[in-house]
Backbone as a ProteinNet text record, in pm:
[ID]
protein_1_A
[PRIMARY]
XXXXXXXXXXXXXXXXXXXXXXXXXXXXXXXXXXXXXXXXXXXXXXXXXXXXXXXXXXXXXXXXXXXXXXXXXXXXXXXXXXXXXXXXXXXXXXXXXXXXXXXXXXXXXXXXXXXXXXXXXXXXXXXXXXXXXXXXXXXXXXXXXXXXXXXXXXXXXXXXXXXXXXXXXXXXXXXXXXXXXXXXXXXXXXXXXXXXXXXXXXXXXXXXXXXXXXXXXXXXXXXXXXXXXXX
[TERTIARY]
4406.8	4299.1	4194	4135.6	4039.8	3919.1	3875.9	3761.6	3632.8	3622.7	3505.3	3438.9	3316.6	3246.7	3323	3328.9	3411.8	3338.9	3408.3	3364.8	3483.9	3459.4	3569.6	3616.9	3743.7	3805	3924.8	3996.1	4112	4241.2	4344.8	4478.3	4577.9	4701.2	4802.5	4893	4913.6	5004.4	5146.9	5218.5	5356.1	5451.2	5408.3	5496.6	5473.2	5347	5317.7	5246.3	5208.6	5143.3	5000.2	4944.2	4805.7	4711.7	4590.1	4490.5	4427.4	4410.6	4345.6	4248.1	4141.3	4045.6	4110.2	4058.9	4113.3	4099.9	3999.7	3972.8	4044.8	4141	4215.7	4351.6	4390.7	4523.3	4631.1	4590.1	4686.1	4645.4	4745.3	4723.9	4713.7	4662.6	4655.1	4793.1	4895.4	5032	5085	5008.1	5045.9	5115	5143	5215	5119.2	5156.8	5077.6	5089.2	4981	4975.2	4970.3	5013.6	4997.9	4849.4	4819.2	4681.2	4641.6	4527	4481.6	4445.9	4482	4440.9	4289.7	4220.7	4075.2	4007.4	4085.5	4027.7	3978.7	3878.2	3836.7	3822.9	3792.3	3790	3687.2	3578.9	3478.5	3529.3	3586.8	3636.1	3752.1	3834.7	3946.6	3899.3	3780	3727.2	3621.3	3611.9	3526.3	3382.9	3349	3214	3206.2	3098.5	3084.2	3045	2992.7	2957.1	2959.5	2942.5	2944.1	2821.1	2838	2731	2720.9	2605.6	2587.7	2565.2	2487	2463.2	2554.4	2641.8	2738.1	2721.6	2717.5	2714.9	2856.2	2872.9	3006.4	3076.5	3001.6	3061.5	3106.6	3023.4	3059.5	3183.7	3187.9	3303.5	3430.1	3422.6	3538.3	3584.3	3488.9	3523.3	3591.5	3543.7	3604.6	3747.3	3767.3	3900.6	3996	3952.2	4037.6	4069.7	3971	3993.9	4097.3	4088.1	4184.8	4323.8	4331.8	4462.1	4527.4	4447.1	4505.4	4583.8	4537.2	4608.4	4743.9	4758.6	4876.9	4965.7	4949	5029.6	5178.2	5259.8	5404.1	5474.6	5430.4	5494.5	5486.5	5383	5366.1	5461	5527.9	5613.4	5758.2	5793.8	5929.3	6035.9	5996.1	6095.3	6074	6005.5	5983.9	6070.4	6064.2	6146.6	6103.4	6193.2	6161.1	6046.6	6037.1	5927.2	5793.3	5784.8	5660.5	5629.2	5731.3	5710.6	5655.2	5706.4	5657.8	5512.2	5477.7	5338.9	5246	5290	5208.4	5189.1	5295.6	5286.3	5192.8	5202.2	5114.2	4968.2	4944	4807.3	4752	4835.2	4792.1	4756.4	4838.2	4810.2	4680.7	4660.8	4539	4415.5	4425.7	4312.8	4281.8	4385.2	4364.2	4297.9	4342.9	4283	4137.8	4112.5	3976.1	3885.1	3932.2	3851.2	3822.5	3925.7	3907.5	3806.4	3810.7	3718.4	3576	3558.8	3424.2	3360.3	3440.8	3385.9	3326.4	3368.7	3317.4	3205.1	3082.7	2973	3004	3056.9	3086.8	3190	3298.9	3403.4	3351.2	3266.8	3210.1	3120.8	3034.9	2946.4	3027.3	3128.3	3212.2	3283.2	3326.9	3398.9	3307	3185.2	3089.5	3061.6	3044.7	3021.2	3141.9	3261.4	3382.2	3391.2	3345.8	3347	3250	3133.8	3025.4	2986.3	3024.2	2983.7	3094.3	3215.5	3330.1	3325.6	3242.6	3243.7	3142.5	3060.4	2959.3	3024.1	2960	3011.7	3004.3	3105.7	3107.2	3027.8	2984.7	2916	2767	2692.3	2549.6	2470.6	2360.9	2272.6	2185.1	2194.7	2122	1983.7	1891.5	1756.6	1762.7	1709.2	1712.2	1649.2	1543.7	1477.9	1572.8	1651.8	1748.3	1856.5	1906.7	2011.2	1960.9	1833.8	1775.6	1767.2	1727.6	1719.7	1857.1	1959.4	2095.4	2141.1	2109.6	2150	2084.4	1956.7	1886	1942.2	1969.6	2028.9	2167.4	2243.5	2379.1	2377.4	2284.8	2274.3	2230.3	2133.8	2088.1	2202	2278.5	2390.4	2499.4	2526.7	2630.4	2595.1	2469.3	2426.4	2432.4	2391	2391.3	2533.4	2624.2	2761.9	2831.6	2799	2857.1	2810.9	2685	2630	2690.6	2737.2	2798.1	2940.3	3002.9	3139.8	3142.3	3231.8	3242.1	3153.5	3069.9	2984.7	3070.1	3021.7	3097.8	3131.7	3248.6	3288.2	3211.1	3156.5	3072.6	2934.4	2897.5	2771.8	2653	2654.7	2541.4	2518.7	2620.4	2607.2	2553.4	2541.8	2487.9	2335.8	2269	2122.6	2058.4	1954.1	1890.9	1834.2	1786	1730.7	1839	1960.7	2072.1	2110.2	2110.1	2144.5	2041.1	1914.3	1808.3	1820.8	1857	1870.9	1982.1	2093.5	2205.1	2159.6	2093.9	2051.4	1947.1	1850.9	1743.5	1797.9	1886.1	1940.2	2030.3	2110.3	2197.7	2114.2	2009.7	1924	1852.5	1812.6	1743.4	1834.6	1956.6	2051.3	2093.1	2109.9	2145.5	2037.9	1913	1802.5	1804.1	1830.4	1841.7	1954.9	2067.4	2183.1	2150.7	2085.3	2049.2	1953.5	1862	1767.7	1841.1	1937.6	2015.7	2098.9	2157.9	2239.1	2154.8	2034.1	1945.7	1904.4	1878.9	1841.9	1954.6	2076.6	2192.3	2207.7	2195	2208.2	2106.2	1983	1878	1905.1	1947.7	1974.2	2092.1	2194.7	2309.4	2270.9	2190.1	2144.1	2064.4	1985.8	1904.4	1981.9	2110.4	2199.2	2150.8	2096	2054.2	2166.1	2270.9	2395.7	2381.3	2318.8	2309.6	2234.8	2123.7	2047.4	2128.4	2200.7	2284.3	2391.9	2450.2	2554.9	2498.8	2377.9	2315.8	2289.2	2234.3	2205.2	2333.3	2439.4	2567.5	2616.6	2593.9	2632.4	2547.7	2419.4	2333.8	2387.9	2424.1	2477.2	2599.9	2686.5	2808.6	2775.3	2674.7	2634.3	2597.3	2515.3	2471.5	2587.4	2677	2792.3	2882.4	2895.7	2977.6	2914.4	2782.4	2714.9	2735.8	2724.7	2745.5	2888.1	2982.5	3122.2	3143.8	3063.2	3077.9	3043.7	2952.6	2924.8	3049	3115.6	3234.7	3349.1	3353.6	3462	3439.5	3319.1	3287.8	3288.8	3386.1	3403.6	3279.1	3216.8	3100.4	2983	2955.4	2844.3	2866.8	2990	3017.8	3007	3047	3032.1	2884.9	2802	2657.9	2604.3	2642.5	2595	2647.5	2771.7	2828	2755	2719.9	2649	2510.7	2441.8	2308.8	2317.7	2418.9	2437.9	2464.6	2546.6	2577.2	2452.7	2372.5	2249.8	2150.8	2143.7	2052.7	2091.8	2222.8	2269.4	2237.5	2246.3	2214	2065.7	1985.6	1841.5	1788.1
10591.9	10496.5	10509.4	10398.5	10394.6	10481.9	10558.8	10647.1	10582.8	10452.5	10380.4	10310.6	10266.8	10191.7	10063.7	10025.8	9913.5	9780.9	9680.2	9542.1	9464.3	9382.1	9312	9196	9195.7	9086.2	9037.8	8941.7	8889	8943.5	8945.8	8982.9	8887.1	8893.9	8798.9	8861.9	8792.2	8837.9	8840.2	8946.8	8959.5	8862.8	8811.2	8724.7	8575.7	8532.7	8389.2	8351.5	8452.2	8431.6	8378.8	8378.1	8335.5	8449.2	8411.2	8511.1	8569	8700	8768.2	8870.8	8902.4	9002.7	9140.4	9217.6	9350.7	9444.1	9420	9514.1	9478.3	9386.6	9348.3	9417.3	9460.5	9520.4	9413.4	9295.8	9189.8	9059.5	8981.5	8845.1	8754	8633.1	8536.3	8499.1	8520.8	8491.7	8598.4	8706.2	8811	8930.5	8925.7	9034.7	9143.9	9269.4	9381.9	9391.1	9437.9	9444.9	9589.8	9614.6	9749	9784.4	9913.2	9957.3	9922	9857.5	9817.4	9939.3	9939.4	10049.4	10055	9946.5	9943.3	9997.4	10027.6	10075.3	10218.7	10252.7	10392.7	10424.4	10548.3	10589.7	10512.7	10472	10395.7	10255.2	10190.3	10053.9	10051.8	10156.9	10162.8	10162.3	10216	10223.7	10117.1	10020	9905.6	9915.7	10016.6	10025.1	9940.1	9866.2	9779.9	9858	9978.7	10065.4	10209.3	10303.6	10443.1	10472.2	10562.7	10599.1	10750.8	10804	10949	11002.6	10928.1	10965.4	10880.8	10946.6	10873.7	10911.9	10811.2	10834.3	10867.7	10983.5	11031.4	10937.4	10882	10790.5	10662	10609.3	10487.2	10509.9	10624.3	10656	10664.2	10730.6	10742.8	10605.7	10521.2	10386.9	10304.5	10318.3	10246	10294.5	10424.9	10480	10430.9	10434.5	10391.1	10241.9	10163.2	10019.2	9991.2	10064.3	10046.1	10090.6	10203.1	10254.7	10166.4	10099.5	10009.4	9896.2	9854	9748.2	9795.1	9927.1	9983.3	10061.1	10039.6	10113.9	10087.8	10194.2	10178.8	10074.2	10056.3	9957.6	9816.5	9791.3	9658.1	9632.6	9738.4	9724.5	9763.2	9766.1	9809.3	9707.7	9580.9	9477.1	9411.1	9479	9423.3	9497.8	9457.2	9518.7	9662.1	9739.5	9878.3	9883.9	9782.9	9777.1	9768.4	9680.5	9665.4	9790.3	9853.7	9978.9	10086.1	10088.3	10185	10157.4	10029.8	9993.6	10035.2	10014.4	10051.6	10202.3	10277.2	10423.6	10472.5	10411.9	10450.6	10421.8	10306.2	10269.6	10363.6	10398.6	10489.3	10626.1	10674.9	10803.5	10797.4	10688.3	10672.9	10670.8	10604.9	10598.7	10737.2	10812	10948.1	11035.7	11023.5	11101.4	11061.1	10930.9	10882	10936.9	10931.9	10980.7	11130.3	11207.9	11352.7	11386	11313.4	11338.8	11298.8	11181.1	11131.5	11199.9	11256.1	11325.2	11460.3	11517.7	11647.5	11624.9	11672.3	11649.7	11697.1	11818.6	11869.7	11782.3	11751.2	11668.1	11528.8	11475.1	11342	11343.2	11444.2	11453.8	11470.2	11556.6	11577.3	11448	11372.5	11248.3	11145.4	11133	11039.1	11077.4	11205.7	11250.4	11221.9	11237.9	11208.4	11059.6	10975.6	10831.2	10790.3	10852.1	10802.2	10894.6	11019.4	11113	11214.4	11165.7	11256.9	11347.8	11314	11391.5	11504.3	11511.2	11616.9	11753.9	11852.6	11989.5	12043.4	12118.9	12182.3	12312.3	12355.4	12484.2	12458.6	12469.3	12441	12569.6	12556.5	12670.3	12685.2	12798.8	12820.1	12878.6	12841.3	12895.5	13042.4	13133.6	13276.3	13304.8	13230.6	13251.8	13216.5	13110.6	13072.8	13178.8	13226.8	13329.1	13457	13490.9	13608.9	13588.5	13469.5	13438.4	13450.8	13398.4	13406.5	13551.3	13628.7	13768.9	13845.1	13817.8	13886.3	13846.1	13718.3	13672.8	13732.4	13737.7	13792.1	13939.8	14014.1	14156.9	14177.6	14098.6	14110.2	14079.6	13976	13938	14044.3	14097.6	14201	14322.7	14366.2	14482.8	14453.8	14334.1	14296.7	14294	14228.5	14217.9	14352.8	14434.7	14568.7	14651.4	14633.8	14707.8	14661.4	14535.5	14483.1	14533.5	14575.6	14626	14748.4	14747.2	14858.5	14844.3	14740.1	14716.4	14662.1	14672.3	14623	14474.9	14437.4	14296.7	14213.1	14279.1	14209.7	14187.8	14063.1	14030.4	14094.9	14099.4	14153.2	14301.4	14370.5	14513.4	14540.6	14438.3	14454.5	14455.3	14547.9	14555	14419.6	14389	14257.3	14231.7	14337.6	14316.9	14274.9	14327.3	14288.1	14142.5	14105.2	13966.9	13870.5	13906.7	13821.2	13809.2	13920.7	13919.6	13823.6	13827	13736.4	13591.1	13558.9	13420.6	13377.1	13463.5	13430	13404.9	13493.8	13479.3	13356.5	13333.7	13215.8	13087.8	13081.2	12962.3	12943.4	13053.5	13047.1	12989.2	13041	12993	12849.5	12817.6	12680.6	12581.6	12622.9	12535.7	12512	12617.6	12602.3	12505.4	12519.7	12433.6	12287.8	12264.7	12127	12065.3	12146.1	12097.1	12056.5	12138.7	12105	11979.1	11967.8	11849.7	11722.7	11729.3	11613.4	11582	11685.9	11665.9	11598.8	11645.3	11587.3	11440.5	11409.3	11270.5	11180.8	11227.9	11149.3	11133.3	11240.6	11236.2	11145.6	11148.6	11060.4	10914.5	10890.2	10754.1	10700.9	10789.2	10751.3	10761.5	10796.2	10806.9	10911	11018.9	11129.8	11232.9	11202.1	11278.8	11425.7	11461.4	11604.7	11686.8	11631.6	11703.8	11717.6	11612.6	11618.9	11724.8	11733.4	11833.2	11975	11995.4	12127.6	12165.7	12072.8	12103.1	12117.1	12052.1	12070.5	12213.9	12271	12411.3	12502.1	12467.5	12543.9	12533.3	12412.9	12386.6	12472.5	12482.6	12562	12709.4	12760.3	12900.2	12924.4	12835.6	12853.5	12837.6	12744.9	12726.6	12849.4	12913	13035.4	13146.5	13154.5	13254.2	13223.3	13097.2	13059.2	13087	13072.2	13098	13244.4	13333.1	13475.6	13503.7	13426.4	13440.7	13405.3	13298.2	13253.3	13353	13422.4	13517.5	13650.5	13672.5	13795.3	13764.4	13817.8	13784.4	13812.9	13927.7	13965.7	13872.5	13845.6	13756.4	13617.8	13570.8	13435.8	13428.9	13535.6	13539.1	13534.5	13603	13600.8	13458.7	13391.5	13255.6	13158.5	13176.8	13091.4	13112.6	13238.5	13268.7	13204.5	13214.1	13153.6	13002.2	12942.2	12797.3	12756.4	12833.9	12804.5	12817.8	12921.9	12942.1	12828.1	12780.8	12670.4	12543.5	12520.5	12400.6	12408.4	12529.9	12547.7	12525.7	12575.8	12567	12427.5
8183	8204	8094.8	8058.8	7950.9	7982.7	7884.5	7902	7851.8	7860.5	7814.6	7932.1	7910.5	8013.7	8042.7	8169.5	8210.7	8199.4	8152.1	8164.8	8217.9	8318.7	8383.8	8296.9	8261.3	8187.9	8268.4	8214.5	8284.4	8224.9	8305.2	8259.7	8323	8278.6	8323.1	8427.5	8536.8	8642	8588.5	8616.8	8568.1	8639	8755.9	8834.2	8806.9	8818	8806.9	8678.4	8598.4	8469	8479.6	8598.6	8612.9	8574.6	8535	8499.5	8625.8	8627	8739.1	8683.3	8756.5	8709.3	8695.4	8601.9	8576	8695.6	8781.4	8890.5	9020	9015	9134.9	9138	9258.3	9274.2	9289.8	9338.3	9367.8	9300.4	9266.1	9218.8	9341	9321.2	9430.5	9482.2	9400.1	9444.2	9538.9	9556.1	9650.5	9589.6	9460.1	9395.6	9348.6	9375.3	9327.9	9176.7	9113.7	8968	8919.7	8796.6	8740.3	8729.7	8736.3	8714.3	8571.6	8557.4	8424.7	8340.4	8211	8122.9	8104.9	8141.2	8131.4	8257.1	8357.9	8483.8	8470.4	8549	8560.8	8709.1	8740.6	8880.7	8963	8901.3	8975.3	9006	8905.7	8928.1	9026.3	9026.1	9120.3	9265.1	9287.8	9424.1	9452.1	9362.9	9391.4	9346.2	9264.9	9209.8	9083.4	9066.9	8949.9	8825.1	8844.7	8732.4	8781.8	8688.9	8731.6	8816.8	8911.7	9004.7	9007.9	8967.7	8967.3	9107.9	9187.2	9327	9415.3	9486.4	9569	9715.2	9800.7	9944.8	9990.3	10052.3	10089.2	10186.7	10280.3	10378.4	10310.2	10223.3	10150.5	10064.7	9996.5	9912.4	9995.9	10110.4	10198.5	10247.8	10281.9	10329.5	10220.7	10097.9	9986.1	9962.3	9970.4	9950.9	10058.7	10183.3	10294.6	10284.8	10245.2	10231.4	10123	10012.8	9904.4	9947.4	10017.2	10059.2	10165	10246.1	10346.5	10280.4	10164.6	10092.9	10040.9	10028.1	9962.9	10058.3	10187.7	10284.9	10260.5	10261.3	10232.3	10317.5	10442.5	10529.9	10472.4	10392.9	10335.2	10218.4	10172.4	10053.9	10082.4	10210.2	10246.6	10207.6	10191	10161.9	10025.8	9937.8	9804	9703.7	9579.5	9475.2	9449.2	9390.3	9356.4	9256.2	9170.5	9073.5	9145.6	9244.5	9319.9	9401.3	9456.2	9528.9	9436.1	9313.3	9215.1	9178.6	9162.2	9132.3	9245.8	9369.6	9485.3	9492.3	9464.7	9466.9	9357.2	9238.7	9127.7	9161.9	9222.3	9258.7	9365	9462.7	9568.9	9512.2	9419.8	9355.8	9276.3	9203.9	9124.4	9213.6	9328.3	9421.3	9477.7	9513	9563.4	9458	9333.6	9225	9202.9	9210.9	9193.5	9302.5	9426.4	9538.4	9524.4	9492.6	9480.2	9371.2	9262	9151.2	9186.8	9242.4	9270.5	9390.5	9479.6	9596.8	9560.8	9450.5	9405.6	9305.2	9334	9239.6	9098.2	9083.6	8949.8	8880.2	8949.5	8889.1	8856	8943.7	8918.5	8795.2	8784.9	8669	8540.4	8544.8	8427.1	8387.7	8487.5	8460.5	8395.1	8445.4	8386	8241.3	8215.6	8078.7	7990.6	8045	7968.1	7935.1	8026.8	8003.2	7893.4	7892.7	7808.2	7693.6	7700.5	7595.7	7569.3	7534.5	7521.6	7400.3	7301.6	7177.6	7175.4	7280.3	7284.6	7295.7	7235	7240.8	7382	7420	7551.8	7551.8	7433.3	7422.7	7403.8	7510.7	7506.9	7487.5	7414	7392.8	7516.6	7581.6	7706.3	7679.9	7765.5	7762.5	7803.6	7720.9	7756.4	7892.4	7926.3	8056	8169.9	8151.6	8254.8	8267.7	8155.5	8159.1	8225.3	8201.1	8264.8	8415.4	8457.1	8600.2	8665.9	8600.3	8653	8661.1	8559.3	8558	8673.3	8697.7	8805.8	8941.9	8959.9	9085.8	9105.8	8998.5	9005.7	9043.5	8984.6	9015.6	9160.2	9205.1	9343.8	9440.1	9409.4	9494.8	9493	9376.5	9365.5	9449.7	9442.8	9520.1	9670.3	9708.2	9849.4	9905.4	9834.7	9883.1	9882.4	9784.2	9779.2	9898.5	9935.9	10049.1	10181.5	10185.5	10307.9	10328.4	10221	10232.3	10323.5	10418.3	10511.4	10632.9	10634.3	10750.7	10866.1	10990	11106.2	11092.6	11142.4	11137.1	11238.4	11340.6	11438.2	11377.1	11359.3	11292.6	11361.7	11494.7	11569.3	11541.2	11493	11465	11325	11243.2	11108	11116.5	11048.9	11053.9	11024.3	11099.2	11088.2	10949.2	10881.8	10748.1	10649.2	10667.4	10581.2	10606.8	10733.6	10766.9	10709.1	10720.8	10665.9	10515	10450.3	10304.5	10262.4	10334.2	10303.5	10314.3	10424.3	10448.4	10345.9	10319.6	10225.4	10085.3	10040	9905	9895.2	9998	9997.6	9992.1	10072.5	10073.9	9940.5	9879.9	9751.3	9643.8	9636.2	9535.3	9565.5	9692.7	9731.6	9689.3	9703.1	9663.3	9512.6	9435.9	9290.6	9256.1	9325.7	9299.3	9331.7	9444.3	9481.8	9379.9	9330	9229.2	9102.1	9060.8	8941.5	8964.6	9082.5	9113.3	9105.5	9158.1	9153.4	9009.3	8931	8790.6	8713.5	8735.7	8666.7	8703.8	8831.9	8876.7	8807.2	8798	8733	8584.1	8519.9	8375.8	8343.3	8426.2	8403.8	8426.5	8528.9	8555	8436.6	8374.2	8258.1	8126.4	8136.1	8019.6	7918.1	7967.9	7882.2	7882.1	7807.9	7814.7	7776.7	7663.2	7628.5	7733.2	7783.3	7885.7	8014.7	8049.6	8170	8154.6	8035.8	8012.4	8024.2	7973.4	7981.8	8127.3	8204.4	8345.1	8427.1	8384.2	8452.1	8435.5	8318.5	8299.9	8387.9	8407.3	8499.1	8641.7	8680.5	8814.7	8841.4	8742.7	8759	8782.9	8713.6	8733.9	8880.2	8935.5	9074.3	9172.4	9144.6	9232.9	9232.8	9117.4	9112.1	9194.9	9194.6	9277.8	9425.9	9462.8	9602.8	9647.5	9557.4	9591.4	9627.5	9570.9	9603	9749.3	9806.5	9949.8	10030.5	9991.7	10065.1	10053.5	9942.2	9919.5	9990.3	10041	10113.8	10263.6	10335	10476.8	10559.5	10535.7	10616.1	10591.2	10464	10429.8	10488.1	10480.2	10529.6	10681.7	10750.8	10896.3	10935.6	10859.2	10886.6	10872.7	10765.8	10741.6	10847	10888.3	10993.2	11124.8	11154.7	11278.4	11278.2	11165.5	11154.4	11170.4	11107.9	11118.8	11263.3	11332.6	11473.2	11559.7	11533.3	11610.3	11587.1	11461.8	11429.7	11505.1	11516.3	11586.6	11735.9	11790.3	11931.8	11956.8	11859.3	11876.3	11854.2
[MASK]
+++++++++++++++++++++++++++++++++++++++++++++++++++++++++++++++++++++++++++++++++++++++++++++++++++++++++++++++++++++++++++++++++++++++++++++++++++++++++++++++++++++++++++++++++++++++++++++++++++++++++++++++++++++++++++++++++++++++

């Protein structure tokens, strides 16, 4: 698929030779069409342009609506060529949804569409790197201290549990701030700045992943989440 910004043009139906818009899966004659080389993941799901901030429910609804058009039952009595086109379109829609549903993948995809030649190696602010190093060390010590602790969350000292929750919330807040910054920068087409903040975002996400990889820490967070829902 084309890695450029999309503009809707016409193409010719392989069956009836009529002109149809590039963003349509079907011609008016009812025949499914090949995926246009000008299509991108946003156009495949019905967006008129790239969107940095995506509503998860809206995205899911767009994906389901597109897939309903391509249900295998609708192509059981057509030619193998049309079945192949439907399968290709369904795969493309699934790939589009998976990419756009993930903030990191979505941001990377937008940058690939509009700023593919930018260097992947960004010069980091020393102050930011120091902050990451300090957070990483604090997290490493905390998770190391949790190793060997009781699997029953209630038996873990309350100060340790509070530390897990506090640090997780702190890093999560940093990550959300970066995500919002990237969305704004991409909307304003400030590609280099967006790329730099995307690298910051990845740092925070890697730290958050360490909580998930530690069974004890994750049980503490799950317990707190459950208690919050009850309260």
